[in-house]
C-alpha positions, 0 to 999 in steps of 0.5 A: 248132547246125549241121545237121551237128552235130546229125545226128551226134549222133542218129546217135551217139545211136542206135548207143549205143543199139542197141549197148546193147540188142544186147548185152543180146540177145546175152547173153540168146541166149548164156544161152539157148544155154549148156549147163545145167552152166554155170548159176551159181545152182542155180534147182532149189530157187528155181524150180517145175519147169514154170518150169525148162522154159519159161524157156531157150526164152522166153530165146531168144526174147526174145534174138531180139527185143531183136536185132530192136528193136537193129537197128531202133533204128540204122537210126533206126525212129520206133515204136522210139524212142518205146517 
């Protein structure tokens, strides 16, 4: 296989994986920043109050972390690809 085809296949895989991870991060950010009345499930019966208050900041942090991982994947970070 010519090296040009192999290189483009790696780029495509990196772009697709970065896009999927980035999309997940954007969904996390949207869920963390959305007003509470948009929530589809009424979680008051399902979750304890302490977990309800800490879920939004954790979701925001995880969304940002996923966006950073997507950026590293797109740039071809070896550490990010091995996880």
